C-alpha positions as a Python dict, from the first residue, in 0.01 Angstrom:
ca = {
    (1, 'X'): (0, 0, 0),
    (2, 'X'): (-212, -299, -68),
    (3, 'X'): (-462, -384, -333),
    (4, 'X'): (-838, -376, -345),
    (5, 'X'): (-1001, -712, -290),
    (6, 'X'): (-1352, -790, -407),
    (7, 'X'): (-1598, -836, -123),
    (8, 'X'): (-1855, -1104, -203),
    (9, 'X'): (-2211, -1043, -91),
    (10, 'X'): (-2554, -1195, -138),
    (11, 'X'): (-2905, -1072, -197),
    (12, 'X'): (-3196, -1198, 9),
    (13, 'X'): (-3528, -1330, -111),
    (14, 'X'): (-3804, -1286, 145),
    (15, 'X'): (-4088, -1521, 228),
    (16, 'X'): (-4275, -1518, -101),
    (17, 'X'): (-4432, -1785, -319),
    (18, 'X'): (-4204, -2036, -491),
    (19, 'X'): (-4285, -1874, -827),
    (20, 'X'): (-4197, -1525, -704),
    (21, 'X'): (-3878, -1659, -542),
    (22, 'X'): (-3776, -1820, -872),
    (23, 'X'): (-3829, -1491, -1057),
    (24, 'X'): (-3623, -1304, -797),
    (25, 'X'): (-3346, -1567, -810),
    (26, 'X'): (-3328, -1538, -1188),
    (27, 'X'): (-3293, -1159, -1161),
    (28, 'X'): (-3029, -1183, -886),
    (29, 'X'): (-2824, -1433, -1087),
    (30, 'X'): (-2852, -1212, -1398),
    (31, 'X'): (-2700, -924, -1199),
    (32, 'X'): (-2392, -1138, -1133),
    (33, 'X'): (-2435, -1216, -765),
    (34, 'X'): (-2263, -1535, -659),
    (35, 'X'): (-2484, -1601, -354),
    (36, 'X'): (-2854, -1588, -270),
    (37, 'X'): (-3013, -1610, 72),
    (38, 'X'): (-3370, -1733, 99),
    (39, 'X'): (-3577, -1660, 408),
    (40, 'X'): (-3760, -1949, 575),
    (41, 'X'): (-4047, -1962, 818),
    (42, 'X'): (-4370, -2040, 638),
    (43, 'X'): (-4371, -2413, 712),
    (44, 'X'): (-4160, -2709, 610),
    (45, 'X'): (-4343, -2788, 285),
    (46, 'X'): (-4372, -2428, 162),
    (47, 'X'): (-4014, -2346, 259),
    (48, 'X'): (-3895, -2659, 81),
    (49, 'X'): (-4078, -2562, -239),
    (50, 'X'): (-3934, -2210, -224),
    (51, 'X'): (-3577, -2336, -181),
    (52, 'X'): (-3619, -2586, -465),
    (53, 'X'): (-3750, -2310, -692),
    (54, 'X'): (-3463, -2077, -603),
    (55, 'X'): (-3202, -2346, -669),
    (56, 'X'): (-3358, -2437, -1004),
    (57, 'X'): (-3379, -2073, -1113),
    (58, 'X'): (-3034, -1973, -986),
    (59, 'X'): (-2850, -2278, -1113),
    (60, 'X'): (-2587, -2489, -944),
    (61, 'X'): (-2298, -2241, -950),
    (62, 'X'): (-2453, -1985, -715),
    (63, 'X'): (-2416, -2035, -339),
    (64, 'X'): (-2755, -2083, -174),
    (65, 'X'): (-2804, -1988, 189),
    (66, 'X'): (-3116, -2001, 403),
    (67, 'X'): (-3221, -1799, 706),
    (68, 'X'): (-3493, -1927, 937),
    (69, 'X'): (-3485, -1628, 1177),
    (70, 'X'): (-3566, -1848, 1480),
    (71, 'X'): (-3871, -1989, 1305),
    (72, 'X'): (-3847, -2359, 1391),
    (73, 'X'): (-3812, -2603, 1675),
    (74, 'X'): (-3495, -2810, 1654),
    (75, 'X'): (-3687, -3118, 1537),
    (76, 'X'): (-3881, -2929, 1269),
    (77, 'X'): (-3561, -2754, 1157),
    (78, 'X'): (-3393, -3092, 1115),
    (79, 'X'): (-3683, -3220, 906),
    (80, 'X'): (-3666, -2912, 685),
    (81, 'X'): (-3288, -2917, 647),
    (82, 'X'): (-3289, -3286, 562),
    (83, 'X'): (-3551, -3216, 295),
    (84, 'X'): (-3351, -2934, 131),
    (85, 'X'): (-2997, -3067, 175),
    (86, 'X'): (-3004, -3201, -182),
    (87, 'X'): (-3001, -2838, -304),
    (88, 'X'): (-2644, -2784, -178),
    (89, 'X'): (-2728, -2531, 93),
    (90, 'X'): (-2419, -2343, 214),
    (91, 'X'): (-2564, -2285, 564),
    (92, 'X'): (-2881, -2221, 763),
    (93, 'X'): (-2891, -1910, 981),
    (94, 'X'): (-3050, -1927, 1324),
    (95, 'X'): (-3304, -2206, 1272),
    (96, 'X'): (-3419, -2210, 1638),
    (97, 'X'): (-3498, -1955, 1909),
    (98, 'X'): (-3212, -1733, 2025),
    (99, 'X'): (-3183, -1877, 2375),
    (100, 'X'): (-3229, -2241, 2272),
    (101, 'X'): (-2860, -2332, 2290),
    (102, 'X'): (-2943, -2698, 2359),
    (103, 'X'): (-3169, -2707, 2053),
    (104, 'X'): (-2893, -2551, 1841),
    (105, 'X'): (-2643, -2801, 1980),
    (106, 'X'): (-2876, -3094, 1911),
    (107, 'X'): (-2945, -2970, 1558),
    (108, 'X'): (-2579, -2894, 1483),
    (109, 'X'): (-2489, -3253, 1568),
    (110, 'X'): (-2747, -3395, 1325),
    (111, 'X'): (-2803, -3149, 1043),
    (112, 'X'): (-2676, -3217, 690),
    (113, 'X'): (-2663, -2837, 646),
    (114, 'X'): (-2411, -2630, 847),
    (115, 'X'): (-2570, -2419, 1122),
    (116, 'X'): (-2492, -2048, 1163),
    (117, 'X'): (-2574, -1849, 1476),
    (118, 'X'): (-2713, -1501, 1422),
    (119, 'X'): (-2965, -1381, 1680),
    (120, 'X'): (-2788, -1600, 1940),
    (121, 'X'): (-2459, -1412, 1900),
    (122, 'X'): (-2453, -1056, 2031),
    (123, 'X'): (-2128, -1064, 2229),
    (124, 'X'): (-1795, -1240, 2265),
    (125, 'X'): (-1948, -1430, 2560),
    (126, 'X'): (-2234, -1550, 2338),
    (127, 'X'): (-1987, -1658, 2069),
    (128, 'X'): (-1776, -1843, 2323),
    (129, 'X'): (-2078, -2027, 2463),
    (130, 'X'): (-2204, -2124, 2116),
    (131, 'X'): (-1869, -2247, 1987),
    (132, 'X'): (-1750, -2415, 2308),
    (133, 'X'): (-2079, -2605, 2331),
    (134, 'X'): (-2069, -2698, 1961),
    (135, 'X'): (-2404, -2533, 1897),
    (136, 'X'): (-2302, -2407, 1551),
    (137, 'X'): (-2021, -2407, 1297),
    (138, 'X'): (-2050, -2046, 1181),
    (139, 'X'): (-2125, -1703, 1324),
    (140, 'X'): (-2302, -1404, 1170),
    (141, 'X'): (-2143, -1086, 1308),
    (142, 'X'): (-2330, -759, 1270),
    (143, 'X'): (-2175, -431, 1388),
    (144, 'X'): (-2506, -294, 1514),
    (145, 'X'): (-2600, -615, 1694),
    (146, 'X'): (-2258, -663, 1856),
    (147, 'X'): (-2226, -305, 1976),
    (148, 'X'): (-1968, -174, 1732),
    (149, 'X'): (-1640, -252, 1563),
    (150, 'X'): (-1447, -336, 1881),
    (151, 'X'): (-1684, -607, 2000),
    (152, 'X'): (-1734, -735, 1645),
    (153, 'X'): (-1355, -769, 1619),
    (154, 'X'): (-1347, -954, 1951),
    (155, 'X'): (-1613, -1197, 1827),
    (156, 'X'): (-1416, -1247, 1505),
    (157, 'X'): (-1093, -1317, 1697),
    (158, 'X'): (-1274, -1564, 1922),
    (159, 'X'): (-1424, -1740, 1619),
    (160, 'X'): (-1078, -1761, 1464),
    (161, 'X'): (-950, -1938, 1777),
    (162, 'X'): (-1223, -2201, 1725),
    (163, 'X'): (-1149, -2221, 1349),
    (164, 'X'): (-1506, -2106, 1290),
    (165, 'X'): (-1578, -1899, 978),
    (166, 'X'): (-1782, -1583, 1013),
    (167, 'X'): (-2015, -1381, 797),
    (168, 'X'): (-2008, -1006, 837),
    (169, 'X'): (-2356, -869, 777),
    (170, 'X'): (-2555, -552, 811),
    (171, 'X'): (-2902, -478, 931),
    (172, 'X'): (-3067, -284, 651),
}
């Protein structure tokens, strides 16, 4: 029994010029995707220009996510996220180094953009530490990173107990 449910997904734009990012965002939107993720890490000003270009090209109805891949200090991440918050960013993935739980906690308490843990969350113990210490609002669960379906399910159940939404992602 049961019925098929659509599974929303996004496409990612790498670290490219603002003009190239705008072209890619236009193409992604034309294909009908409802979410775009833009990679960050080339500096606050350049990242800000790229995000602005993606938002302008994609329009206001598409969810816009950003992924810093541990590229910033907590203070620089806050400056960047404050500068791009006007573009209605759904979340920022792993803005600081994986083991910088205090930096994530500090940023989470101040950021206008929700913080998602990715490289910081490999196990249920990692998820528990992140959520219990209020270092993020969201978790990115990857089967490969977490060690398989069983541990990914454990992380998901733990997140549910903290009322924390998760993103299921792959490592292509």
